[in-house]
C-alpha positions as CSV (number, residue, x, y, z in Angstrom):
1,M,0.0,0.0,0.0
2,K,1.3,3.5,-0.9
3,F,0.0,7.0,-0.9
4,N,0.0,8.4,-4.4
5,S,-1.1,11.8,-3.3
6,V,-2.5,13.7,-0.3
7,T,-4.8,16.7,-0.9
8,I,-5.6,18.9,2.1
9,E,-8.2,21.7,1.9
10,N,-8.8,24.2,4.7
11,L,-7.7,21.8,7.4
12,F,-5.7,23.2,10.3
13,S,-2.8,25.3,8.9
14,Y,-3.6,24.5,5.3
15,K,-5.5,27.3,3.5
16,G,-7.1,26.4,0.2
17,Q,-6.3,23.2,-1.6
18,I,-2.7,22.0,-1.0
19,K,-1.6,18.8,-2.8
20,F,1.3,16.5,-2.1
21,D,2.1,14.3,-5.1
22,F,4.3,11.3,-4.3
23,N,6.1,9.7,-7.2
24,D,6.0,6.0,-7.8
25,S,9.6,5.4,-6.9
26,D,11.4,2.3,-5.5
27,K,13.1,4.7,-3.1
28,P,11.0,4.6,0.1
29,I,11.7,8.0,1.7
30,S,10.0,11.3,1.1
31,L,11.2,14.3,3.2
32,I,8.7,17.0,4.2
33,I,10.8,19.7,6.0
34,G,9.4,22.4,8.1
35,E,9.9,24.4,11.3
36,N,7.7,23.7,14.2
37,G,4.3,25.4,13.6
38,F,4.7,25.2,9.8
39,G,2.2,22.3,9.2
40,K,3.9,19.0,9.9
41,T,1.5,18.1,12.7
42,S,-1.4,19.4,10.6
43,F,-0.2,17.0,7.8
44,I,-0.1,13.9,10.0
45,N,-3.3,14.7,11.8
46,S,-5.1,15.2,8.5
47,I,-4.0,11.7,7.4
48,K,-5.3,10.3,10.6
49,I,-8.7,12.1,10.2
50,A,-9.0,11.0,6.5
51,L,-8.6,7.3,7.5
52,H,-10.4,7.1,10.8
53,G,-12.1,10.4,11.6
54,I,-11.8,12.2,14.9
55,T,-10.3,9.5,17.3
56,K,-9.8,9.9,21.0
57,D,-6.0,10.3,20.7
58,L,-6.7,13.5,18.7
59,L,-9.1,14.8,21.3
60,S,-6.3,14.9,23.9
61,I,-4.0,17.9,23.6
62,G,-1.7,18.0,26.5
63,E,-4.0,18.1,29.6
64,L,-6.8,19.5,27.5
65,V,-9.6,17.0,26.6
66,L,-12.0,18.0,23.9
67,T,-15.3,16.7,22.7
68,K,-15.6,15.7,19.1
69,Q,-17.8,18.8,18.5
70,D,-15.3,21.1,20.2
71,Y,-12.5,19.6,18.1
72,I,-14.4,20.2,14.8
73,L,-16.1,23.5,15.6
74,G,-13.7,24.9,18.1
75,S,-14.3,26.1,21.7
76,K,-13.6,29.6,23.1
77,D,-13.8,28.3,26.6
78,K,-11.0,25.8,25.9
79,N,-9.1,28.1,23.6
80,F,-9.2,25.8,20.6
81,S,-10.2,27.1,17.2
82,G,-11.4,23.9,15.6
83,I,-10.3,22.0,12.4
84,L,-11.2,24.7,9.9
85,N,-8.3,26.9,8.8
86,R,-8.4,30.2,10.6
87,I,-8.2,32.4,7.5
88,A,-10.8,30.2,5.6
89,K,-13.1,30.7,8.6
90,Q,-12.6,34.5,8.5
91,N,-13.4,34.4,4.8
92,G,-16.7,32.7,5.5
93,E,-15.8,29.3,4.1
94,K,-17.5,26.3,5.8
95,K,-15.9,23.2,4.4
96,A,-12.7,21.3,5.2
97,S,-11.6,18.1,3.6
98,I,-8.8,15.7,2.8
99,I,-8.4,13.3,-0.1
100,I,-5.9,10.5,-0.2
101,E,-5.1,8.6,-3.4
102,I,-4.0,5.1,-2.4
103,N,-2.4,2.5,-4.6
104,D,-3.1,-1.0,-3.3
105,G,-2.8,-3.1,-6.4
106,E,-5.5,-0.7,-7.8
107,S,-5.9,3.0,-7.1
108,F,-8.8,4.4,-5.1
109,Y,-9.5,7.7,-3.4
110,I,-10.6,8.2,0.2
111,H,-12.4,11.5,0.7
112,R,-13.5,12.8,4.1
113,E,-15.3,16.1,4.3
114,Y,-16.7,18.3,7.1
115,S,-19.4,20.9,6.4
116,L,-19.7,23.3,9.3
117,K,-22.8,25.0,10.5
118,N,-23.4,27.5,13.3
119,N,-24.1,24.9,15.9
120,G,-23.2,21.7,14.2
121,Y,-21.5,19.9,11.3
122,N,-22.0,17.2,8.7
123,E,-19.3,14.6,8.1
124,S,-19.1,12.5,5.0
125,L,-16.8,9.7,4.0
126,T,-16.7,8.3,0.4
127,I,-14.3,6.0,-1.5
128,Y,-14.1,6.3,-5.3
129,D,-12.2,4.3,-7.9
130,K,-9.9,5.8,-10.5
131,E,-12.8,6.5,-12.9
132,N,-14.6,8.4,-10.1
133,N,-17.1,5.6,-9.5
134,L,-18.5,5.4,-6.0
135,L,-17.3,2.3,-4.3
136,Y,-18.3,2.8,-0.7
137,S,-19.7,5.5,1.5
138,D,-20.0,6.3,5.3
139,I,-20.1,3.1,7.4
140,E,-19.2,0.7,4.5
141,A,-16.3,3.0,3.6
142,Q,-15.1,3.1,7.2
143,D,-15.3,-0.7,7.4
144,F,-13.2,-0.9,4.2
145,I,-10.5,1.4,5.6
146,N,-10.4,-0.4,8.9
147,Y,-9.9,-3.7,7.0
148,K,-6.9,-2.2,5.3
149,I,-5.5,-0.6,8.4
150,S,-7.2,-0.6,11.8
151,P,-7.4,2.6,13.9
152,T,-5.3,1.0,16.6
153,L,-2.5,-0.1,14.2
154,A,-2.5,3.3,12.5
155,K,-1.1,5.1,15.6
156,F,2.0,2.9,15.4
157,F,2.6,3.9,11.8
158,F,1.8,7.6,12.0
159,F,3.6,9.0,15.0
160,D,5.6,11.8,16.6
161,G,9.3,11.0,17.2
162,E,9.3,13.1,20.3
163,K,6.4,11.1,21.8
164,I,7.2,7.7,20.4
165,Q,8.7,6.6,23.7
166,T,5.3,6.7,25.2
167,I,4.5,3.5,23.3
168,A,6.7,1.8,26.0
169,D,4.3,3.4,28.6
170,F,1.1,2.4,26.9
171,S,-1.6,0.8,29.0
172,K,-1.8,-3.0,28.6
173,D,-5.2,-2.8,26.9
174,E,-4.0,-0.4,24.2
175,F,-0.8,-2.3,23.4
176,R,-2.6,-5.7,23.5
177,Q,-5.2,-4.4,21.1
178,M,-2.5,-3.2,18.7
179,L,-0.7,-6.6,18.7
180,E,-4.0,-8.5,18.4
181,D,-4.7,-6.5,15.2
182,V,-1.3,-7.4,13.9
183,L,-1.9,-11.1,14.6
184,E,-5.3,-10.8,12.8
185,L,-7.2,-12.0,15.9
186,D,-9.9,-9.5,15.2
187,I,-12.0,-12.2,13.5
188,Y,-12.5,-13.9,16.9
189,D,-13.4,-10.5,18.5
190,Q,-15.9,-10.0,15.7
191,L,-17.3,-13.5,16.2
192,I,-17.7,-12.8,20.0
193,Y,-19.2,-9.4,19.3
194,D,-21.7,-10.8,16.7
195,S,-22.7,-13.6,19.0
196,K,-23.5,-11.1,21.8
197,N,-25.5,-9.0,19.4
198,V,-27.5,-12.0,18.3
199,I,-28.3,-12.8,21.9
200,K,-29.5,-9.3,22.3
201,K,-31.8,-9.6,19.3
202,I,-33.2,-12.9,20.6
203,N,-34.0,-11.2,23.8
204,K,-35.5,-8.3,22.0
205,N,-37.6,-10.2,19.6
206,E,-38.7,-13.3,21.6
207,L,-39.4,-11.8,25.1
208,D,-42.9,-10.6,26.0
209,F,-43.5,-6.9,25.7
210,E,-43.0,-6.1,29.4
211,L,-39.7,-7.9,29.6
212,Q,-38.6,-6.3,26.3
213,K,-39.1,-2.9,27.9
214,I,-37.1,-3.9,30.9
215,V,-34.2,-5.3,28.8
216,T,-34.3,-2.3,26.5
217,Q,-34.1,0.1,29.5
218,K,-31.2,-1.9,31.0
219,E,-29.4,-2.0,27.7
220,N,-29.7,1.8,27.4
221,E,-28.3,2.1,30.9
222,L,-25.5,-0.3,29.8
223,V,-24.6,1.9,26.9
224,E,-24.5,5.0,29.1
225,I,-22.2,3.2,31.6
226,Q,-20.0,2.0,28.7
227,N,-19.7,5.6,27.5
228,D,-18.9,6.8,31.0
229,L,-16.3,4.0,31.4
230,L,-14.7,5.0,28.1
231,S,-14.5,8.6,29.2
232,A,-13.2,7.6,32.7
233,N,-10.5,5.3,31.2
234,L,-9.4,8.0,28.8
235,K,-9.0,10.4,31.8
236,H,-7.2,7.7,33.8
237,E,-4.8,7.1,30.9
238,E,-4.1,10.8,30.5
239,K,-3.6,11.3,34.2
240,S,-1.4,8.2,34.5
241,L,0.7,9.3,31.6
242,K,1.1,12.7,33.1
243,L,2.0,11.1,36.5
244,K,4.7,9.1,34.8
245,E,6.1,12.2,33.1
246,L,6.1,14.0,36.5
247,Q,7.7,11.1,38.2
248,H,10.4,10.9,35.5
249,D,11.1,14.7,35.8
250,L,11.3,14.3,39.6
251,N,13.7,11.4,39.3
252,E,15.9,13.3,36.9
253,L,16.0,16.4,39.3
254,E,16.6,14.2,42.3
255,R,19.5,12.5,40.6
256,K,20.9,15.9,39.6
257,L,20.6,17.2,43.2
258,S,21.9,14.0,44.7
259,R,25.1,14.4,42.7
260,L,25.2,18.0,44.1
261,K,24.9,16.7,47.6
262,S,27.5,14.1,47.2
263,K,29.9,16.5,45.5
264,Y,31.4,17.8,48.8
265,K,30.2,15.0,51.1
266,K,33.3,12.9,51.1
267,P,35.9,15.8,51.4
268,L,33.7,17.3,54.2
269,E,33.6,14.1,56.1
270,E,37.3,13.6,55.8
271,E,38.1,17.1,56.9
272,R,35.8,16.8,59.9
273,K,37.6,13.5,60.9
274,K,40.9,15.3,60.5
275,L,39.7,18.2,62.7
276,Q,38.5,15.7,65.4
277,T,42.0,14.1,65.4
278,Y,43.7,17.4,65.8
279,V,41.3,18.5,68.6
280,E,41.8,15.2,70.5
281,E,45.6,15.5,70.2
282,R,45.5,19.1,71.3
283,D,43.4,18.3,74.4
284,F,45.8,15.5,75.4
285,N,48.8,17.8,75.1
286,L,46.9,20.6,77.0
287,T,46.4,18.1,79.8
288,K,50.1,17.4,79.9
289,F,50.9,21.1,79.9
290,K,48.5,21.8,82.8
291,E,50.1,19.0,84.8
292,L,53.5,20.5,84.0
293,S,52.3,24.0,84.9
294,Y,50.6,23.1,88.3
295,I,53.2,20.5,89.6
296,Q,56.4,20.4,87.7
297,L,56.8,24.0,86.6
298,P,57.9,25.3,90.0
299,L,60.7,22.8,90.1
300,L,61.7,23.6,86.5
301,L,61.8,27.3,87.2
302,N,63.4,27.2,90.7
303,K,66.4,25.0,90.8
304,K,67.2,25.9,94.4
305,L,63.8,24.6,95.4
306,E,64.4,21.4,93.5
307,Q,67.7,21.0,95.2
308,R,66.3,21.5,98.7
309,L,63.6,18.9,98.0
310,K,66.2,16.5,96.8
311,D,68.4,17.0,99.9
312,D,65.3,16.6,102.1
313,I,64.4,13.4,100.5
314,E,68.0,12.1,100.5
315,H,68.6,12.9,104.2
316,N,65.3,12.4,105.8
317,Y,63.3,9.9,103.8
318,K,65.3,7.8,101.5
319,G,65.9,4.3,102.6
320,N,63.6,4.6,105.6
321,I,60.6,2.4,106.2
322,T,59.0,4.8,108.7
323,I,59.5,8.4,109.5
324,S,61.4,9.1,112.7
325,K,60.0,11.3,115.5
326,D,62.8,13.8,115.1
327,I,61.8,14.4,111.5
328,I,58.2,14.8,112.4
329,A,59.1,17.2,115.2
330,M,61.3,19.2,112.8
331,K,58.5,19.3,110.2
332,K,56.0,20.3,112.9
333,E,58.2,23.2,113.9
334,E,58.6,24.4,110.3
335,F,54.9,24.0,109.8
336,L,53.8,26.0,112.9
337,K,56.0,29.0,111.8
338,H,53.5,29.6,109.1
339,I,50.5,29.4,111.4
340,K,49.1,32.4,113.5
341,T,50.2,32.3,117.1
342,S,46.6,32.3,118.3
343,E,45.9,29.2,116.4
344,Q,49.1,27.3,116.9
345,E,48.0,25.5,120.1
346,N,44.9,23.9,118.4
347,I,46.8,23.0,115.2
348,E,49.7,21.5,117.2
349,K,47.2,19.2,119.1
350,V,45.8,18.0,115.7
351,F,49.3,17.5,114.3
352,D,50.3,15.5,117.4
353,K,47.1,13.5,117.2
354,V,47.9,12.4,113.7
355,F,51.6,11.9,113.8
356,S,52.4,11.1,117.4
357,S,49.6,8.7,118.2
358,D,50.2,5.5,120.1
359,D,47.2,3.9,118.5
360,N,48.5,1.2,116.3
361,S,45.3,1.1,114.3
362,Q,45.8,4.6,113.1
363,S,47.1,5.0,109.5
364,V,49.1,8.0,108.1
365,V,49.7,6.8,104.6
366,F,50.3,10.4,103.3
367,A,53.4,10.4,105.5
368,D,54.8,7.1,104.1
369,S,58.5,7.8,103.4
370,I,58.6,5.4,100.4
371,K,55.6,7.1,98.8
372,I,57.1,10.5,99.4
373,E,60.2,9.4,97.5
374,S,58.4,8.0,94.6
375,Q,56.1,11.0,94.3
376,F,59.1,13.3,94.2
377,N,60.7,11.2,91.5
378,S,57.5,11.3,89.4
379,L,57.9,15.1,89.4
380,N,61.2,14.8,87.6
381,E,60.1,13.1,84.4
382,D,62.1,14.2,81.5
383,I,59.6,16.5,79.6
384,N,60.8,19.0,77.1
385,L,58.6,22.1,77.7
386,K,59.7,23.7,74.4
387,D,58.7,20.7,72.3
388,L,55.3,20.6,74.1
389,L,54.7,24.3,73.4
390,D,55.8,23.9,69.8
391,K,53.4,20.9,69.4
392,L,50.5,22.9,70.8
393,T,51.2,25.8,68.5
394,T,51.3,23.5,65.5
395,L,48.1,21.8,66.5
396,K,46.4,25.3,66.9
397,E,47.4,26.1,63.3
398,Q,46.2,22.7,62.0
399,I,42.9,23.1,63.8
400,K,42.5,26.6,62.3
401,Q,43.3,25.4,58.8
402,S,40.9,22.5,59.1
403,E,38.1,24.7,60.4
404,D,38.7,27.1,57.5
405,E,38.6,24.2,55.0
406,I,35.3,23.0,56.5
407,Y,33.9,26.5,56.4
408,A,34.9,26.8,52.8
409,L,33.3,23.5,51.8
410,E,30.1,24.4,53.7
411,L,30.1,27.8,51.9
412,K,30.5,26.0,48.5
413,I,27.5,23.8,49.4
414,Q,25.4,26.9,50.3
415,E,26.5,28.6,47.1
416,D,25.6,25.5,45.0
417,K,22.3,25.3,46.8
418,K,21.6,28.9,45.9
419,E,22.6,28.2,42.3
420,Y,20.2,25.2,42.2
421,E,17.6,26.9,44.3
422,K,15.2,26.8,41.3
423,D,15.7,23.1,41.0
424,F,15.0,22.6,44.7
425,R,11.8,24.6,44.4
426,Q,10.9,22.6,41.3
427,V,11.3,19.4,43.2
428,K,8.8,20.6,45.7
429,V,6.3,21.7,43.0
430,I,6.6,18.5,41.1
431,A,6.2,16.4,44.3
432,E,3.0,18.4,45.1
433,N,1.7,17.9,41.6
434,I,2.4,14.2,41.9
435,G,0.4,14.1,45.1
436,I,-2.5,15.9,43.3
437,K,-2.3,13.5,40.3
438,K,-2.3,10.4,42.5
439,S,-5.3,11.7,44.3
440,E,-7.1,12.4,41.0
441,I,-6.2,8.9,39.7
442,E,-7.5,7.3,42.9
443,N,-10.8,9.1,42.5
444,I,-11.0,8.1,38.8
445,E,-10.2,4.5,39.7
446,L,-12.9,4.5,42.4
447,H,-15.3,5.9,39.8
448,I,-14.2,3.2,37.3
449,N,-14.7,0.4,39.9
450,N,-18.2,1.7,40.6
451,L,-19.0,1.8,36.9
452,E,-17.7,-1.7,36.3
453,T,-19.7,-3.0,39.3
454,A,-22.8,-1.3,37.9
455,H,-22.0,-2.7,34.4
456,R,-21.7,-6.3,35.8
457,D,-24.9,-5.9,37.8
458,I,-26.9,-4.7,34.8
459,E,-25.5,-7.5,32.6
460,K,-26.5,-10.0,35.2
461,E,-30.0,-8.5,35.5
462,I,-30.4,-8.7,31.7
463,S,-29.2,-12.3,31.7
464,R,-31.6,-13.2,34.6
465,T,-34.5,-11.6,32.8
466,S,-33.7,-13.5,29.6
467,I,-33.2,-16.9,31.4
468,K,-36.5,-16.4,33.2
469,E,-38.4,-16.1,30.0
470,H,-36.4,-18.5,27.8
471,K,-36.1,-21.3,30.2
472,N,-36.8,-24.7,28.5
473,S,-37.5,-22.8,25.2
474,L,-35.9,-22.9,21.7
475,A,-34.7,-19.4,22.2
476,G,-32.9,-20.6,25.4
477,L,-31.1,-23.3,23.4
478,K,-30.0,-20.7,20.8
479,I,-28.6,-18.5,23.5
480,E,-26.7,-21.4,25.1
481,S,-25.3,-22.3,21.7
482,L,-24.1,-18.7,21.2
483,K,-22.5,-18.7,24.6
484,S,-20.6,-21.8,23.7
485,V,-19.5,-20.1,20.5
486,I,-18.2,-17.1,22.5
487,E,-16.3,-19.5,24.9
488,V,-14.7,-21.4,22.0
489,A,-13.7,-18.2,20.1
490,T,-12.1,-16.8,23.3
491,Q,-10.1,-20.0,23.8
492,M,-9.0,-20.1,20.1
493,K,-7.9,-16.5,20.3
494,T,-5.8,-17.2,23.4
495,K,-4.2,-20.3,21.7
496,I,-3.3,-18.6,18.4
497,K,-2.0,-15.5,20.3
498,E,0.4,-17.7,22.2
499,D,1.5,-19.5,19.1
500,K,2.2,-16.3,17.1
501,K,3.7,-14.4,20.0
502,E,7.1,-16.1,19.7
503,I,7.5,-15.2,16.0
504,L,6.6,-11.6,16.6
505,E,8.9,-11.4,19.7
506,T,11.8,-12.8,17.5
507,S,11.2,-10.1,14.9
508,I,11.2,-7.4,17.5
509,N,14.4,-8.5,19.1
510,I,16.3,-8.7,15.7
511,K,15.4,-5.0,15.2
512,F,16.2,-4.1,18.8
513,N,19.7,-5.5,18.4
514,L,20.2,-3.4,15.2
515,L,19.1,-0.2,16.9
516,K,20.6,-0.3,20.4
517,K,24.0,1.4,20.8
518,E,27.1,-0.4,22.2
519,G,27.1,-0.4,26.0
520,Y,23.3,-0.2,26.4
521,E,22.5,-2.5,29.3
522,A,19.2,-3.8,27.9
523,D,19.7,-7.0,26.0
524,C,16.2,-8.3,24.9
525,I,12.5,-7.6,24.8
526,K,10.0,-10.2,26.0
527,L,6.2,-10.2,25.6
528,D,4.2,-12.1,28.2
529,S,0.9,-13.8,27.6
530,D,-1.0,-10.5,27.9
531,F,1.5,-8.8,25.5
532,N,3.0,-6.6,28.3
533,I,6.4,-5.3,27.3
534,N,9.3,-6.6,29.5
535,V,13.0,-5.6,29.0
536,F,15.9,-7.8,30.3
537,D,19.6,-7.3,30.6
538,K,22.1,-9.9,29.4
539,H,21.8,-11.8,32.6
540,M,18.0,-12.0,32.1
541,N,17.4,-9.6,35.0
542,P,14.2,-7.6,34.5
543,M,14.7,-3.9,33.9
544,D,12.3,-1.0,34.8
545,I,11.2,0.6,31.5
546,L,9.6,3.6,33.3
547,S,12.9,4.6,34.8
548,S,14.7,4.4,31.5
549,S,15.6,7.7,29.7
550,S,13.3,9.0,27.0
551,G,16.0,8.1,24.4
552,Q,16.1,4.5,25.6
553,K,12.3,4.3,25.5
554,Q,12.4,5.6,22.0
555,I,14.8,2.8,20.9
556,I,12.5,0.2,22.6
557,A,9.4,1.7,20.9
558,T,11.1,1.9,17.5
559,A,12.1,-1.7,17.7
560,L,8.5,-2.7,18.5
561,I,7.2,-0.7,15.6
562,W,9.8,-2.0,13.2
563,G,9.4,-5.6,14.3
564,I,5.6,-5.3,13.9
565,S,5.9,-3.6,10.5
566,E,8.1,-6.4,9.2
567,Y,5.7,-9.0,10.6
568,I,2.8,-7.6,8.5
569,S,2.9,-9.1,5.1
570,E,1.0,-6.1,3.6
571,E,3.1,-2.9,4.1
572,I,1.5,0.3,5.4
573,P,3.0,3.7,4.7
574,M,4.9,5.1,7.7
575,I,4.8,8.8,8.7
576,I,7.2,10.2,11.3
577,D,7.0,13.7,12.7
578,T,10.2,15.0,14.4
579,P,12.1,11.8,13.5
580,L,15.1,12.2,15.9
581,G,13.0,12.8,18.9
582,R,15.1,12.8,22.1
583,L,17.8,10.5,20.9
584,D,21.5,11.1,21.5
585,E,23.8,11.4,18.5
586,K,24.8,7.7,18.4
587,N,21.2,6.5,18.4
588,Q,20.2,9.2,15.9
589,S,22.7,7.7,13.4
590,L,21.5,4.2,14.1
591,I,17.8,5.2,13.6
592,L,18.6,7.1,10.3
593,N,20.9,4.4,8.9
594,Q,19.0,1.3,10.0
595,F,15.4,2.0,10.6
596,Y,14.0,4.6,8.2
597,P,15.4,3.1,5.0
598,N,13.9,-0.3,5.9
599,A,10.8,0.6,7.9
600,S,8.3,0.4,5.0
601,S,8.0,0.6,1.2
602,Q,6.9,4.3,1.8
603,V,8.3,6.4,4.6
604,L,7.3,10.0,5.0
605,I,9.7,11.8,7.3
606,L,8.8,15.3,8.6
607,P,12.1,16.7,10.2
608,T,12.8,20.3,11.3
609,P,15.7,22.1,9.6
610,S,17.7,21.7,12.9
611,E,17.4,17.9,12.7
612,L,18.8,17.9,9.2
613,R,22.2,19.0,10.7
614,N,22.7,15.4,11.7
615,E,25.2,13.8,9.2
616,G,23.0,10.7,9.2
617,F,20.6,12.4,6.8
618,K,23.4,12.7,4.3
619,N,23.5,8.8,4.2
620,L,19.8,8.7,3.4
621,E,20.3,10.3,0.0
622,D,20.2,7.0,-2.0
623,N,16.9,6.1,-0.2
624,V,15.2,9.5,-0.7
625,S,12.8,9.9,-3.7
626,Q,11.4,13.4,-3.0
627,V,12.0,16.5,-0.9
628,F,9.2,19.0,0.1
629,T,9.6,22.1,2.2
630,L,6.8,23.7,4.1
631,S,6.4,27.5,4.6
632,N,3.8,29.2,6.7
633,K,2.7,32.9,6.9
634,G,-0.2,33.6,9.2
635,S,-1.9,30.2,9.4
636,A,-1.5,29.4,5.7
637,T,0.9,26.5,4.9
638,T,2.4,26.3,1.4
639,I,4.6,23.6,0.0
640,Q,7.4,23.5,-2.6
641,E,9.1,20.4,-4.0
642,Q,12.9,20.7,-4.3
643,N,15.3,19.1,-6.6
644,K,16.7,16.2,-4.5
645,S,20.3,16.3,-5.8
646,E,20.5,20.1,-5.4
647,F,19.1,19.8,-1.9
648,F,21.7,17.3,-0.8
649,D,24.6,19.0,-2.6
650,S,23.8,22.4,-1.1
651,R,23.4,21.1,2.4
652,Y,26.0,18.3,2.8
653,N,28.6,18.8,0.1
């Protein structure tokens, strides 16, 4: 399948009728180059609308969720102007359309048109052959398009390179549906859907009138709940995606700030340990100095005093076990000279009581001659006062230097904190937003659970009503047979899905190995029975996709798309807006050289001029068939086809 031409009229940024003619070349790539805001997104959205109309993914623009009517007509309250080109609207024009000429063995034209009124619109879809004969219209036309390419599958062939990584974040249901379309399991879904509809018809046609009214009322309630569920699930998906983006931003900021905190952590800890050592050594030496000052210093400063003490010890104490009475009497006399005369009598009595007692039980250990000798000797330890003072001076300087270094490091931390103050504030804001989003998601999940419970209850009530009337009847047998068909179709679908999964998984991993750069720790992609994406390293340890970088997610998503594209026997055109997305230079080269030349038989790439600076585009020249450039002046996109050789020569040679 190839697009021969795309004609856009008054849609989005395209004023009037703008036609892209694609030549029938065996070279797959067409470049459509434009700055942001020049019409690239308008081009890809126009293609999506032509094929499948206004789908729910188009209705979500950032956090803004539009209704289909708002999207088509515009909404002042939501600051959205609608699909009709702004200038065309000012000129009073009321129609917007897109025509795609498709070659799929034979050529046919898809034409979707919107006619706008004051408070409404008409939408028409027709398919014509080359001779302008009507082939299909409206529902039949949509069924034909869906047969060629399903709406779910289309989003994996028409995508934005900057957002492609979100494929790795898709909800299980969305990704499962896409893979089921690829594996052509929709026939079983259709069989299950048709069987359920036949059961509804039997209930409607063969129940009595009163029961029919009850069933019809319940079915209407069921439809309302289904619509509410669809809306709630859409909101849940949007909020969850936003939560993941916020969590990713928070993780990035926290990693950045964590590096900031650890930048000075080790040197600061080492310097504080060094300071503690200096302080402990200083305190020890101060203690020694105090002992020296209080006890030893008098002897060091007064040599006569020291000699007198030595002589006293030598003559009066040394070698004696006890102190003689003569010595005690002499010491008493010397002692009393220093006492006031009025107090001498009392002091003398106390002295005699202690030193001249006949009581053998009395102890005067402080007058032990041996202890006196050893105590005096301890006062004469060989301590160099100069060395001690020098040591204390050095320690004082070391402590000062260490304290200054700690202060400098703490000052640097404060300066860095001030420099990153915006990031710290942003962390707080993001954390608050995460809390808000989690609360919103919890409320939506509670609402979804209530709706699902109500949905099940109504289905049971419809079933009970049907069984009550159809019991032992032919209609009851029909319903039982249809339920058996539903059960068998469900089992067949599960079995075929499991059988085909391995082939698809192999195709995806071949492409993944071509795209991942050297040193990337992810080794393979696995799909479980529910088609959830799982990534493993070379030791088969599971990896967390959500914590991967945007570039890594883009590689995973691109491998999925490429593997799926190759699995499909009938190729679908691929359209990529902003092709290099958030990839680093190495991955950009791999994507340009490996993926885009081989992605499909027709690949429409919509780069910005800045992306073209990558040398990888030069290597695409042999695979490029055409080059278009987009211009835009005041909401009016125009196109110009360039000579391919001149384009590449002027830009890369």
